C-alpha positions in Angstrom: 164.4 120.3 69.6 161.1 120.6 71.4 160.2 118.0 74.0 157.2 115.8 73.1 154.2 116.4 75.3 153.5 113.9 78.0 150.9 111.4 77.0 148.4 110.0 79.5 150.2 106.6 79.4 153.6 108.2 80.0 152.1 110.2 82.8 150.7 107.1 84.4 154.0 105.3 84.1 155.7 108.2 85.9 153.1 108.1 88.7 153.5 104.3 88.9 157.2 104.6 89.4 156.7 107.2 92.1 154.0 105.2 93.9 156.1 102.0 93.9 159.2 103.8 95.0 157.4 105.3 98.0 154.9 102.5 98.8 157.1 99.5 98.9 159.5 100.7 101.6 156.5 102.2 103.5 154.8 98.8 103.5 158.0 97.2 105.0 158.2 99.8 107.7 154.5 99.4 108.6 154.8 95.6 108.9 157.9 96.0 111.1 156.0 98.1 113.7 153.7 95.3 115.1 156.7 92.9 115.2 157.9 94.7 118.3 154.9 93.4 120.3 155.2 90.0 118.6 158.8 89.7 119.8 157.9 90.8 123.3 155.0 88.2 123.3 157.3 85.4 122.1 159.9 86.1 124.8 157.6 86.8 127.7 155.3 83.9 126.8 158.0 81.5 128.1 158.0 83.2 131.5 154.4 82.2 132.3 150.7 82.9 131.6 150.4 85.8 134.1 153.3 87.6 132.5 151.9 87.2 129.0 148.5 88.3 130.2 150.1 91.4 131.8 151.9 92.2 128.5 148.6 91.9 126.6 146.9 94.5 128.8 149.9 96.9 128.8 150.5 96.5 125.1 146.9 97.3 124.4 147.2 100.5 126.5 150.4 101.5 124.8 149.2 100.8 121.3 146.1 102.9 122.0 148.2 105.8 123.3 150.5 105.8 120.3 147.8 105.3 117.7 146.0 108.4 119.1 149.0 110.5 118.2 149.5 109.1 114.7 148.5 112.5 113.4 152.1 113.5 114.2 153.2 111.5 111.2 150.2 112.4 108.9 150.1 116.1 109.5 153.9 116.5 109.3 154.1 114.5 106.0 151.6 116.9 104.4 153.1 120.1 105.6 156.7 119.1 104.8 155.7 117.8 101.3 154.1 121.1 100.4 157.2 123.0 101.2 159.3 120.5 99.2 157.0 121.0 96.3 157.4 124.8 96.7 161.2 124.3 96.5 161.8 125.6 100.0 163.8 122.7 101.8 164.9 124.9 104.8 161.2 125.7 105.5 160.3 122.0 105.0 162.8 120.9 107.6 161.8 123.7 109.9 158.2 122.5 109.7 159.4 119.0 110.5 161.3 120.2 113.6 158.1 121.9 114.8 156.4 118.5 114.6 159.3 116.8 116.5 159.2 119.4 119.3 155.4 118.9 119.6 156.1 115.1 119.8 158.5 115.6 122.7 156.0 117.9 124.6 153.2 115.4 124.1 155.5 112.5 125.2 156.4 114.3 128.4 152.7 114.9 129.1 151.9 111.2 128.5 154.7 110.1 130.9 153.4 112.5 133.6 149.9 111.0 133.2 150.7 107.3 132.9 153.3 106.8 135.7 151.0 107.7 138.6 147.8 106.2 137.0 149.3 102.9 135.7 147.7 100.6 138.3 144.3 102.2 137.8 144.6 101.9 134.0 145.5 98.3 134.2 142.6 97.6 136.5 140.2 99.5 134.2 141.3 97.2 131.3 140.2 94.2 133.4 143.6 92.7 134.2 143.4 89.8 136.7 144.9 89.9 140.1 147.8 87.7 139.0 148.5 89.6 135.7 148.0 93.2 137.1 151.5 93.5 138.8 153.2 92.4 135.6 151.1 94.8 133.4 151.8 97.7 135.8 155.5 97.1 135.8 155.7 96.8 132.0 153.5 99.8 131.4 155.4 102.1 133.8 158.8 101.2 132.2 157.5 101.3 128.6 155.9 104.7 129.3 159.4 106.1 129.5 159.8 105.3 125.8 156.7 107.1 124.7 158.5 110.4 123.8 160.9 108.4 121.6 157.9 106.6 120.0 156.2 109.9 119.2 159.5 111.4 117.9 159.7 108.4 115.6 156.2 109.2 114.3 156.9 112.8 113.7 160.4 112.2 112.1 158.9 109.5 109.9 156.4 112.1 108.7 159.4 114.5 108.0 161.2 111.9 105.8 158.0 110.9 104.0 157.3 114.5 103.3 160.9 114.7 101.9 159.9 111.8 99.6 162.1 109.3 101.6 160.4 106.1 102.7 163.6 104.0 102.6 165.2 105.5 105.7 162.1 104.7 107.9 162.3 101.1 106.5 165.9 100.7 107.5 165.4 102.3 110.9 162.4 100.0 111.5 164.4 96.9 110.6 167.3 98.0 112.8 164.9 98.8 115.7 163.2 95.4 115.4 166.5 93.6 115.4 167.8 95.5 118.4 164.5 94.9 120.3 164.7 91.2 119.7 168.3 90.9 120.9 167.8 93.2 123.9 164.7 91.2 125.0 166.5 87.9 125.0 169.6 89.4 126.8 167.7 91.3 129.4 164.8 88.9 130.1 166.9 85.7 130.2 170.6 86.7 130.3 170.1 89.4 133.0 167.1 87.7 134.6 165.0 90.8 134.7 161.8 89.1 133.6 159.0 91.2 132.1 160.8 94.4 133.2 163.8 93.4 131.0 161.5 93.1 128.0 160.1 96.6 128.7 163.6 98.1 129.1 164.7 96.4 125.9 161.8 97.9 124.0 162.5 101.4 125.5 166.2 101.2 124.5 165.4 100.1 121.0 162.8 102.9 120.6 165.3 105.5 121.9 167.9 104.2 119.5 165.4 104.6 116.6 164.5 108.2 117.7 168.2 109.0 117.9 168.9 107.8 114.4 165.9 109.8 113.1 167.1 113.0 114.9 170.6 112.6 113.5 169.2 112.4 110.0 166.9 115.4 110.5 169.6 117.5 112.2 172.1 116.7 109.5 169.5 117.9 106.9 168.8 121.0 108.9 172.5 122.0 109.1 172.9 121.3 105.4 170.1 123.7 104.5 170.5 126.2 107.2 167.3 125.4 109.0 166.9 126.4 112.7 166.7 123.6 115.2 165.3 125.7 118.1 161.7 125.3 119.2 159.4 127.8 117.7 156.2 128.4 119.7 154.2 129.6 116.7 155.3 126.7 114.6 154.6 124.1 117.4 151.2 125.7 117.9 150.5 125.5 114.1 151.5 121.8 114.1 149.2 121.1 117.0 146.3 122.9 115.3 146.8 120.9 112.1 146.8 117.7 114.1 143.6 118.3 116.1 141.2 117.4 113.2 143.3 114.2 112.4 143.1 113.4 116.1 139.3 113.6 115.9 139.3 111.4 112.8 141.5 108.8 114.5 139.5 108.7 117.7 136.3 108.3 115.7 137.9 105.4 113.8 139.0 103.8 117.1 135.5 104.2 118.4 134.2 102.2 115.4 136.6 99.3 116.2 135.7 99.4 119.9 132.0 99.3 119.2 132.5 96.4 116.7 134.5 94.4 119.3 131.9 95.2 122.1 129.1 94.0 119.8 131.0 90.8 118.9 131.5 90.1 122.6 127.7 90.2 123.1 127.2 87.6 120.4 129.1 84.9 122.3 132.6 83.5 122.9 132.9 81.8 119.5 131.8 84.9 117.7 134.2 87.3 119.5 137.1 84.8 119.0 136.3 84.7 115.3 136.0 88.5 115.2 139.4 89.0 116.7 140.9 86.7 114.0 139.0 88.6 111.2 140.1 91.9 112.7 143.7 90.8 112.7 143.6 89.9 109.0 141.7 93.1 108.2 144.5 95.1 109.9 147.1 93.2 108.0 145.4 93.9 104.7 145.2 97.6 105.7 149.0 97.7 105.9 149.2 97.0 102.1 146.6 99.6 101.3 148.0 102.2 103.8 151.4 102.0 102.1 149.9 103.3 98.9 148.0 106.0 100.9 151.3 107.1 102.5 152.8 107.5 99.0 149.7 109.5 98.2 150.2 111.9 101.2 153.8 112.6 100.0 153.0 112.9 96.3 149.9 115.0 96.6 151.5 117.4 99.1 154.4 117.9 96.8 152.2 118.7 93.7 150.1 121.1 95.7 153.1 122.8 97.1 154.4 123.2 93.5 151.0 124.7 92.5 150.5 121.9 90.0 146.7 121.3 90.1 146.7 119.0 87.0 149.5 116.9 88.5 147.7 116.5 91.8 144.5 115.4 90.0 146.3 113.0 87.7 148.2 111.5 90.7 144.9 111.2 92.6 143.3 109.4 89.7 146.1 107.0 89.2 146.4 106.2 92.9 142.6 105.4 93.0 143.2 102.9 90.2 146.0 101.4 92.3 143.7 101.2 95.3 140.9 99.4 93.3 143.4 97.0 91.7 145.1 96.2 95.0 141.7 95.7 96.7 140.6 93.3 94.0 143.9 91.3 94.3 143.6 91.2 98.1 140.0 90.2 97.9 140.7 87.2 95.6 143.7 86.1 97.8 141.5 86.2 100.9 138.8 84.2 99.2 141.2 81.5 97.9 143.2 81.4 101.1 140.3 81.0 103.5 140.5 77.2 103.9 144.3 77.5 104.5 144.2 80.5 106.7 141.5 79.5 109.2 143.2 76.3 110.6 146.3 78.4 111.5 144.2 80.3 114.1 141.7 77.8 115.4 140.6 74.2 115.2 137.2 74.9 117.0 134.3 74.2 114.6 132.2 76.7 116.5 134.7 79.5 115.6 135.5 78.2 112.1 131.9 78.4 111.0 131.3 82.1 111.4 134.9 82.8 110.4 134.5 81.2 107.0 131.5 83.3 106.0 132.8 86.6 107.6 136.1 86.4 105.7 134.1 86.3 102.5 132.5 89.7 103.5 136.0 91.1 104.1 137.2 89.8 100.7 134.2 91.4 98.9 134.8 94.8 100.5 138.5 95.0 99.8 138.1 97.1 96.6 136.0 99.6 98.6 138.7 99.6 101.3 141.3 100.3 98.6 139.5 103.4 97.5 139.0 104.6 101.1 142.6 104.3 102.1 143.8 106.0 98.9 141.4 109.0 99.1 142.1 109.3 102.9 145.8 109.6 102.0 145.1 112.1 99.2 143.1 114.4 101.5 145.7 114.1 104.2 148.4 115.0 101.8 146.3 118.0 100.8 146.0 119.1 104.5 142.2 118.6 104.4 142.0 117.4 108.0 138.9 119.3 109.0 136.8 117.6 106.3 138.3 114.2 107.3 137.3 114.8 110.9 133.7 115.7 110.0 133.4 112.8 107.5 134.6 110.3 110.1 132.2 111.6 112.8 129.3 111.3 110.3 130.5 107.7 109.5 130.6 106.8 113.2 127.1 108.2 113.8 125.8 106.0 111.0 127.8 102.9 112.0 127.0 102.9 115.7 123.2 102.2 115.4 123.7 99.7 112.6 126.2 97.7 114.6 124.2 97.9 117.9 121.2 96.7 116.0 122.9 93.4 115.1 122.3 91.5 118.4 119.0 93.2 118.8 117.7 91.7 115.6 119.4 88.3 116.2 122.2 88.9 113.7 125.5 87.2 114.0 129.1 88.0 113.1 128.5 88.1 109.4 125.8 90.8 110.0 128.3 92.7 112.2 130.8 92.7 109.4 128.3 93.8 106.9 127.8 96.8 109.2 131.6 97.3 108.9 131.2 97.1 105.1 128.5 99.8 105.4 131.0 101.9 107.4 133.6 101.6 104.7 131.1 102.4 102.0 130.0 105.6 103.8 133.6 106.6 104.2 134.2 105.9 100.5 131.2 108.1 99.5 132.2 111.0 101.7 135.8 110.9 100.5 134.7 110.5 96.8 132.4 113.5 97.1 135.1 115.7 98.5 137.7 114.7 95.9 135.2 115.1 93.1 134.3 118.6 94.3 137.9 119.8 93.9 137.8 121.8 97.1 140.7 119.9 98.5 143.0 121.4 95.8 144.5 124.3 97.7 148.0 125.1 96.3 151.0 126.8 97.8 153.6 126.2 100.4 151.0 126.2 103.2 147.3 125.5 103.1 
């Protein structure tokens, strides 16, 4: 009996199941990550204002350092997924090990750079005289955990490439729980203060890295993949990561420019901007979860040399992005009156906040398309184009944002400039996916 050909509806249902199976655990893991800083803040907040201020400065530096190296996860996911699609699991795991070795090398370099320069970095971030010693202590101790943090990024990329987003979720939950318990025990039980919080986080991060390494090593032994460092493979991983590093730095520059412009608008505006940015980042987690699924799925189809499957998966994920953006936009619009009082009771902040959140809500469908297509092109290993597109976007956004205070605009105008930035990103990504040039099949790009 011949099998009935797959109908478009049946194909969509298959893609839906794949997307949900990968995106839901990925979303949980993404949400768990910022909870580390939240736990530290809650514990340290009871020690005093200088300690909390010191944590704020040190956490900002650490978050920036780690976010710069997020390419370890993105590039590894795409490379491993391609080899999974090609049916070569030993090569997939070998590729993942190259990413992990690169993470260890970069982590060692960051420690060497941060330990002697910690006081200068804290001062450059504007820490007060009372907060600076606490920030320096926290930063120096936490820097010891950076290699583990980068290993977690690379190993997460390995498992995503292997179509496994459940294990990262479980590890993230375990790491968060251990971090919370260690913080309480070391800060209060052992009386170590802010240093205890830093050591608790380092221990939790090292534990997470150890679990990931155990999973990857077990897979390597099962499939006969070498665990030794390979100079050529590490160099290839670094080369694949450079364009994604440029993309990430350009995106960070966009956010820094937006915050700098908001600060020039006044205290009420910059306070409202921080609240909006917090919500915008939270919404990004939901959309990024689908994008992570896209990286894994697209990489696998291209590795299997299934062009039609890659196109169909891309089309379906874009539909998911638009639908998710519409739902999130409606939720933001309806929840504005309930959301705002949770963050501020100051009418001077609530005014611009109410109108700015409406801009965020309206642009969520655009954000949905951007995140999805970004994930699709990452899964295809199309990093050089992503870097060029983000640099172009930054070049167009910067003058638009800087013109806001010059022309007497307020926070709403600034976030319309952010909407312009997202629209430009959507257009550049859409043009690339429409051209088909991203579809390069095979075990490697």
